[in-house]
Every structure is written in C-alpha cells, then in structure tokens.
C-alpha positions in Angstrom: -20.9 -8.3 17.9 -18.5 -7.0 15.2 -15.5 -7.5 17.5 -16.5 -11.1 18.1 -16.6 -11.7 14.3 -13.2 -10.1 13.9 -11.8 -12.3 16.8 -13.3 -15.4 15.2 -11.9 -14.6 11.7 -8.4 -14.0 13.1 -8.5 -17.1 15.1 -9.6 -19.3 12.2 -7.0 -17.6 9.9 -4.3 -18.4 12.5 -5.3 -22.0 12.6 -5.2 -22.3 8.8 -1.8 -20.6 8.7 -0.4 -23.0 11.3 -2.0 -26.1 9.6 -0.5 -25.0 6.2 2.9 -24.4 7.9 3.0 -20.7 6.7 2.4 -18.9 10.0 5.0 -16.1 10.1 6.0 -17.1 13.6 5.6 -20.8 13.1 8.9 -21.6 14.9 8.8 -19.0 17.6 7.3 -19.3 21.1 6.8 -16.6 23.7 7.8 -17.0 27.4 4.2 -18.0 28.0 4.6 -20.9 25.6 2.4 -19.5 22.9 3.3 -18.2 19.4 3.4 -14.5 18.8 0.2 -13.2 17.2 0.5 -12.3 13.5 -2.6 -10.0 13.6 -2.9 -6.6 15.2 -5.1 -6.1 18.2 -8.7 -5.0 17.6 -10.1 -4.1 14.2 -9.5 -1.3 11.7 -12.3 0.2 9.8 -12.4 3.1 7.4 -15.4 4.7 5.7 -14.8 6.1 2.2 -16.7 8.7 0.3 -17.3 7.5 -3.3 -14.7 9.9 -4.8 -12.0 8.3 -2.5 -12.7 4.7 -3.6 -10.6 4.7 -6.9 -7.6 6.2 -5.1 -7.8 3.7 -2.3 -8.1 0.8 -4.7 -5.0 2.0 -6.6 -3.1 2.3 -3.3 -4.0 -1.3 -2.2 -3.2 -2.7 -5.7 0.3 -1.0 -5.7 1.1 -1.8 -2.1 3.0 -5.1 -2.8 5.3 -3.2 -5.3 6.7 -1.2 -2.4 8.3 -4.4 -1.2 9.5 -5.5 -4.6 6.6 -7.9 -5.1 4.2 -8.3 -7.9 0.7 -7.1 -7.8 -1.8 -9.7 -6.6 -4.6 -10.9 -8.8 -7.5 -12.8 -7.4 -10.3 -14.4 -9.4 -13.0 -13.3 -6.9 -12.0 -9.6 -7.1 -13.9 -7.7 -9.8 -13.3 -4.2 -11.1 -15.0 -1.4 -9.1 -18.0 -0.1 -11.1 -18.7 2.9 -9.0 
C-alpha cells in the first residue's frame, strides 16, 4: 500500500511539473518516446530517534546553501517543538 501511495504522489507531481512547464526534462525524450523520470525509483524512508531530529532539520535547512541557493521558507512548516 505504501509503495502505491508513493507512485501516485510521484505521478501527480510529474503531471503538475509538466503542466507548469518546469519539469527538469521538459524538452528531452528517451528512445522509447517518454521523458526521463525526475524521481528516483522506489521510496526512501528513515526513522529518527528524538535526539537526531534537530541535527536532521538543520541539515535539510542548510542543504540549498551547498548549491549557492538561499534557504527555503514555507508558511506551512513550523518550528520543531520536540
């Protein structure tokens, strides 16, 4: 069941990217006539112990800076209160 949900999320996200014209492979086509996938195969899951959560949050928040980008701020993301 979980894998099915992941497949549906990726499929719907791909449709939205294509519709918005921002799919990273918008103008590329494979030899089979399809666009290359922009998502990895399968799913990735990690279980964190409570002491690991603040470190992991900091890693995710700083990740864009590694590519010279600004940190991302989203109205629906609230501070962790663990």
